[in-house]
N, C-alpha and C positions, 0 to 999 in steps of 0.2 A: 216732320213728327218721327222723324227716320233712327231717333235717338230713344223712344221709347215703346215698349213692347205694345205690338199691337193688342188690342183685347180678343177673348175669343167669343164671339158670338155677340148677342146685343146683352146689355148691361143688364144685371136683373132689377128685377122691382122690387118696394119694401114696404109693403101695406102694415106692418107692423109699428113703424113710424109715424102713422099717423096717431096710432095707440100712445108713441112714446110724446108723442104733441098733445096728448090731450092730458096726459097725467100730470106732465109741466109746466102746462097753464092752470092745469086745477092745483100745485102744488102751488106756488104763489099767488092766485086767489084767496088761499087756506091762509098765507102767510099777513094779506094786509087783515082778515078780518079779523073781528073781536073775539074774546071767549064768551063764555053764555052763561047765565045765571042757573039752568035749569038744565043744562044736558052733561051727564058724563063721557060718554062716549064722545061728542064733539069735541070737548073739552080735551080729554086722553089723547082724541087726531090729530088735535090743534098744538098740546105740549111735547109729541112729538116730532110735530113739522117746525114746529120753533126750537128744540132744542140740537134735533139735527142738523138742524142749519138748512133742511132741503131744499129752501126757493134758492139759494144762492148756487146749488148744484143745478135744479132744474136749469136757469139762466143759461149756465154755462151746457146743458146740454142742449136750449136753443140755437146759442151760438156755432156749436161741433155743427150738428145737424144744418144750420144753413151752412156754413163753410162747406160742411161736404157737401152738398145738392145743388148748389151754384157751382162747385168748381167741376164737378162732377159733368153740369150741363157743357161748360165751356170749353171743358176736355175732349168730349166728342166732336161737341162744333169744330175745334182747331183740329182735330184727328183727320175728321172729313172732307173738310173747304180748305184746309192751311190755314185760316182766317177765322175770325170774329166776329161776326155785325154786330157793332154795340148799337147801333139803331132799334134792331129789333131785339137785341138783350134787354135796351133799356126801356123800350114799348111795354115788354111782357111785364117787367118790376112793376110797370105802373101802375099797368092794368091790375097787378095783382095787388097790389100796397095802398097807393093812395085812395081808393074811394072810400074803403071803410075809416081811413086816419086821418083823414081829412073832412069826411062826415066827425066824425068823433071832437076832432080838432073847433071846427064851424062850433058846433054844439055847446061846447064848453067854455065856447069864447063869450057867447050869448047868456049863458045860461048861468054859469058865473065871474059875469063879468071880468076876465082874466085883465092884468096890466098888457099893456100893449108890446114892452119889451120882453115878454113871457109868451106873447101871443108871437112875436115873429121869430123868434126862436124857436118855437113848436111846427109855426108852417116854412119854416128853412129848414129840418132838421140838421138843428146846432141842439137843441137841448140839453145835448149833455156835455157841451163846455158851457154854456150858460148857468145849469141850475147850479153847480158847483158851487159859483159864484153870485150867488142870487138862493138862498137855500131856505124859500120860503112854502109854505103849503100848495100844493098844486094838483089840480083833481090829473093832470096827465103825467104828475113827477116818473111814473113807468115807462115814459114814452123817450128816455133819456136811449134805452137800448133800441128802439125803433130807430130813433137816429146813427146810431152806432153802422147798426147791418145799411142805415141808407148810404153811408159814407165808405164802409168797407164795398159795395156794389158798385162805388165811383173808380175806387182804385185796382181793385181784384182782379177783372177782365182785361183790363192793358196790363197787368203783371204777368195773367196768365198767358197772353199771346207775345210778348217782348221776352221772358224771360227763357232762355234758350232750353230746349227739351233736357239734356242731361244735367241742367242747375235744377230743374221742377223740383225733386226730392229734395237735394237741400237747401233749397230753398225755402218750401212749405213746411220741410220738417225739423230742421235746426237754427238757421237764418232768422228769418223772423220770428220764430217765439223768443230764440233768443234775445233779438233786439226789442221785443215786446215786453219780458220780462225785465232788462233794465231799464226799459221807459220807465216801468213803474216804479225802481228804486231813483232813479234820479229824480223823476216827478216828485215823492215823494220828500227828498232829501232837499230839494229847490227848496221846495214848497212850503217845509216842516217848519220853520222862526215864522212864516205869516201866519200860519191858519192851519192849526192839527187837523180840525173838523175837516176842512177846506179842501187839506190836501188829500187824507182820507177818499174825499167824495171824488175829486181829479182822477188817482187812481182806480177808481169803484168803475168811474165813467166813464172814462177816454177811449178811444178808438185805440189808439198805441200799446195798451195793454191789454185792452179785450182780442187783439189780432192775434192774441197764445191762443186760444180756445177755436176760434176764427179759422188760424191758418192749419192747425193741426188736423180739423175738419176738413181743411181742402188738402192735405196729405195722406188723408185714410182713404179719399176722392180716388186722388192718382197710385195709388198701390189698389183699390180695387180695380184699375181703371188697367194696369197692367200686371194685375192677377198675381198680386205679391199676398197673400194675406197677413192678417198682425193678430197674431191669437196667442191660445196657451198660455205659456210660459209668461210670452212679455202683457197680454193683457193682464196678466191675476200681477204684474212687478209694478205695473200702472197701476192696477187702485189700490195694493195694497201699501205701496210708495204714499199715494195722493191719502187714505187713509191717516196715514201716518203721520203725513204733514199737520193735515187739520185737528187728528189727539193732540199733537204735542202742542199746537197753536192755542187752542181752549184749555188746556190742561195750565197753561202756561198765563195765556191774559186770566185766566180764573186762579190761580193762584200768585200771580204779581210779579211771577217772575218775570214775564217780558211784559210792555206796556201794550197796551194800545194804538199802537201809533200806525201810522201808512204804511211803512216799510213793512214792518210786519203782514200786515195788510194784505199786500204785494202777495209775501207767500204762503198767505191763506189762500187766496186765489189759482196759485199753481197747483195746490191739493186739490183742489174741485173741479181743478182743465186736468187733472190727471184721473179724474176717475169718472168725468163725461167721454172723453177720450178713449178710458178701458169700456164703457158699458158701449156706447156708439160701434168698435170697434166689434166689440163682443155680440151685438146684432148683425153688423153687416157679413164677419167673413165667418163666426164657427157654426155650426151645428150637431152641437152637442145638444144632450137632452135636455137638460136648462134654458138652455138658449130656446128650444124649438118650445118649450113650456111657455117660455116669457113671451116668445113673437106670438103664439096661438092666442096669449088670453089678450097679447094688446091688439088682434089684431080682428078681432070679437069685433059684429057690425056697430053695438054701440061703442063702443073705442073708438074706431076709426071714421063717425058720424060726428063724435067729440072734439076727434082733431081735424075735419075740415072746418072745422067753427071754432076752432084754439085762437086761430089768431084775432078774430073779432071780437074772444070773450077775455082774451088778452087785454087790447084796447081799450073794452068797453066796460072795463071792471071796478078798477079804480074811478072812474066818474061816478058807478053806479055808488061804490060806496062811500065815498063823498056828500052824495045828495042826500042818503039817506044817515048823515052823520056816522056813521061805522067806521071810518079810517081816524075819526078824531077822536071814536071810542079806545080801539085798537093803542092809537100811540099813547092815548094815556095809562091805558092798560084796566079800562073799564072793560066789564060787560056788563050783557045786554039779553034780552031774552029771545030763546033760541029761536022763536019764530021771525022774530025782526032777521036774524041771518037767513033764515029759507027763503025767508021774503027775499031778501038780495039778490041769493043767489039763483033765485026763479027767473026775476029780471035780467043775470045777467046771463044765462042762458038763452033767456028767450030776446033777446038783443041779435044775439048770436045767428039766432035760426032763423029771423027776420032778414036780417044781411044778407047770409048764404042765399037765401035761395029769392030776396029781389034785387040784393047787389051784389056780389060774389060770382054767382053761377051765369048772368050774363055777360059778368063782365070773364068772366074765364072760357065762353066762350068766345068772348070778343079778342080773347088773347091766342087762343086756337087757330082762328082765322089768322091769325099773322103768319103761321108756318113756325114750324121749330126749330131752335137754335140746339136743341139737344139731343136726347137716345131717339133712334126709332120705334123704340119701342115706348107705351104711356107716358110722359114723365112725371114725377111725383113732384107738386107742390113744393114751394120752398119758397 
């Protein structure tokens, strides 16, 4: 790694990222809940979440954070050892991800009597390719994003190892993002004549387009690794640019200036990614007053605890809403008693609590016993 500047000391830890995961998970959960009959406060928050499309930003935040921490681990290992242990990497990923995910998949197969094809796509992490072609209601419909991440894990370690060090910055920060945007536009154009809905879902759920946020997350990790902060006017430009893109897209759709075709959906995705990258870069590199205030809030004990359970919260929330009939109510625009939503949220929090203590914590201890492939300091969960 002679062409990469050696990092100065140990890589920093980011307690606030647990809080970021918590907020992102709660935003996505709220987006799948219906409005209530008797709570103006809840409905106001729900409306803000829906109108601002915060769930789209939250998903991209998840992807950027994942790309950041995974690349961080891989860069450190490659720098220290000259190689990457794929067996160690995949074993650690499996222990982190598989127990909760496959528990949810098996439970849904049994409880909801899923079709064989649905079950196979869920079991093989190919749901993001299967679901656009078979867009029927599914209690694990949100697992397309988990499929994207698993597919990312298959290709990214090898890419991080094989790309020459002097090319890493260009590959992660430019080449892969450009290919991701191009693939989204190409897929949209090719599939548009067949089915506009399917084309939009393919663009939205495809690994090829989502590599935009995953790769840029890796690029932020590379800049941190090389002590080359991205902050100040660059972060502000990304934020403003993202807001402008999304605002133009929203106004254009609402007033019929542009259509709802998937080509334009690809452009909107760029806006969400720009906002997400700007926010994560600010949290990683900036040390201003606003950043410190946000980081302090996200680092409080409650937010960190929720963040540690956020993966299970994300996995379990839609099956719970399906089982209670709330997902159908949300899709149909129906309103339900607020106590029904509170019950669902209580279950959505209780299941991850049990999962974290009975399943994830033992698996985490086993994962750590395999040895670290990343930082000398205690690594963040990713």
